[in-house]
C-alpha positions in Angstrom: 0.0 0.0 0.0 1.1 3.5 -0.7 2.5 5.5 2.1 0.7 8.8 2.9 2.2 11.9 4.4 3.0 11.8 8.1 0.8 14.9 8.7 -2.5 13.0 8.6 -3.8 10.6 11.2 -3.8 6.9 10.1 -7.0 4.9 10.4 -6.9 1.1 9.8 -9.7 -1.3 9.2 -11.3 -3.3 11.9 -11.9 -6.5 10.0 -14.2 -8.0 12.7 -16.7 -5.1 12.0 -16.2 -4.7 8.3 -17.3 -6.6 5.2 -16.9 -6.4 1.4 -20.0 -7.8 -0.3 -21.0 -8.0 -4.0 -24.2 -9.0 -5.6 -24.8 -10.1 -9.2 -27.9 -11.4 -11.0 -27.9 -15.1 -11.8 -30.0 -16.2 -14.9 -31.7 -12.8 -14.4 -34.1 -14.3 -11.9 -32.2 -14.3 -8.7 -29.2 -12.6 -7.0 -26.0 -14.3 -5.9 -24.2 -12.6 -3.0 -20.5 -13.0 -2.5 -17.9 -11.8 0.0 -14.2 -11.1 0.1 -13.0 -12.3 3.5 -9.5 -10.9 3.5 -8.9 -7.2 2.8 -7.0 -4.2 4.1 -8.2 -0.6 4.3 -6.1 2.3 5.4 -7.3 5.9 5.5 -5.5 9.1 6.3 -7.4 12.1 7.6 -7.1 14.9 10.1 -10.7 16.1 9.9 -13.6 14.6 11.9 -15.8 14.6 8.8 -13.1 12.9 6.8 -13.3 15.6 4.1 -9.5 15.4 3.6 -9.4 11.6 3.5 -7.1 9.5 1.4 -8.0 5.8 1.2 -6.1 2.8 0.0 -7.8 -0.6 -0.2 -6.4 -4.0 -1.1 -8.6 -7.1 -1.4 -7.3 -10.7 -1.6 -9.1 -12.2 -4.6 -8.4 -15.8 -3.3 -10.6 -15.0 -0.3 -13.8 -14.9 -2.4 -16.7 -16.8 -0.9 -20.1 -17.3 -2.6 -21.4 -20.4 -0.8 -20.3 -22.6 -3.6 -16.7 -24.0 -3.9 -17.1 -24.7 -7.6 -18.3 -21.2 -8.3 -15.6 -19.7 -6.1 -12.9 -21.7 -8.1 -14.5 -20.5 -11.3 -14.4 -16.9 -10.2 -10.7 -17.3 -9.3 -9.9 -18.7 -12.7 -8.9 -16.8 -15.8 -12.6 -16.6 -16.9 -13.0 -14.0 -14.2 -10.4 -12.7 -11.7 -7.4 -14.8 -12.6 -6.3 -14.9 -8.9 -3.0 -16.6 -9.8 -1.8 -13.7 -12.0 -3.7 -10.9 -10.2 -4.0 -11.8 -6.5 -5.4 -8.5 -5.4 -7.9 -5.9 -6.5 -7.2 -2.4 -5.3 -8.9 0.9 -4.8 -7.1 4.3 -4.4 -9.2 7.4 -3.6 -8.9 10.6 -5.6 -11.6 12.7 -4.0 -14.4 12.7 -1.4 -17.1 15.3 -1.0 -19.0 13.8 2.0 -21.4 11.8 -0.2 -19.3 10.4 -3.0 -15.8 9.0 -3.3 -14.1 8.9 -6.6 -11.1 6.7 -7.0 -9.2 4.2 -9.2 -10.4 0.6 -9.0 -7.9 -2.0 -10.4 -9.2 -5.5 -11.1 -6.8 -7.8 -13.0 -4.6 -5.4 -15.0 -7.3 -2.9 -15.7 -7.7 0.4 -13.8 -10.9 2.4 -14.1 -12.2 5.5 -12.2 -15.3 4.6 -10.2 -17.7 6.6 -8.1 -18.9 5.1 -4.8 -21.7 6.4 -2.6 -20.5 6.9 1.0 -22.5 7.3 4.1 -20.4 8.4 7.0 -22.0 7.1 10.2 -19.9 9.0 12.7 -17.1 8.5 15.2 -17.4 6.8 18.6 -15.1 5.4 21.3 -15.5 1.7 22.0 -15.5 0.2 25.5 -11.7 -0.4 25.2 -10.9 3.3 24.5 -10.4 2.9 20.8 -11.7 5.6 18.5 -13.7 4.2 15.6 -15.3 5.6 12.5 -18.0 3.8 10.5 -19.0 4.0 6.8 -21.5 2.4 4.5 -20.3 2.3 0.9 -22.3 1.3 -2.2 -21.8 1.4 -5.9 -22.1 -0.5 -9.1 -19.6 -1.6 -11.7 -19.8 -3.4 -15.1 -17.7 -6.5 -14.7 -16.8 -6.5 -18.4 -15.1 -3.1 -18.0 -12.4 -5.1 -16.0 -12.2 -8.1 -18.4 -14.4 -10.3 -16.2 -16.0 -11.3 -19.4 -17.0 -15.0 -19.2 -20.5 -15.4 -20.6 -23.0 -18.1 -21.0 -26.7 -18.4 -22.1 -29.1 -21.0 -20.9 -31.1 -23.2 -23.4 -34.0 -20.9 -22.7 -31.9 -17.9 -23.8 -31.4 -16.4 -20.3 -28.0 -14.8 -19.5 -26.3 -16.7 -16.8 -24.4 -13.8 -15.2 -25.4 -10.1 -15.3 -22.8 -7.6 -16.4 -23.8 -5.3 -13.5 -22.2 -6.0 -10.1 -23.5 -4.2 -7.1 -21.1 -3.4 -4.2 -22.2 -3.1 -0.6 -19.3 -2.4 1.7 -19.4 -1.8 5.5 -16.1 -0.4 6.9 -15.2 0.3 10.5 -11.9 2.1 10.9 -9.8 2.3 14.1 -7.7 5.4 14.8 -4.1 4.5 15.0 
């Protein structure tokens, strides 16, 4: 992860209170939900509203979990993420206006600018004296923009996997 200037306060992810979830339509009749279980988030900010925040995220592709080992292995293959060649997906923020964060998302060897909706839920001190900040982040990407291009059609003509992927991310940060 990139090193930020020492002038800002570092916040690190609390993985026990954070999750990276994605949802995608299956055969256009139901939604499959998946998670990435291993990820790192670092944020640098000196303002309580995080208006000056810089964020770096790294997600371990091999930690994907969709309740199906066969599907997980397919997603890790070259048809989708190619976890062997591209073990991490990353996000690096460029701007944050209090409602929307713009940044560069890299999946495989493709980087695209994305906009994510961010709801800042505030700062609180936990029973152990740690200062924490909570965020709900959502967005949508087109998987084919990142060369996750495997496609299939059922005998009835239904698309097996939608191009649209919804992101639902819960992040709790701990002030370092």
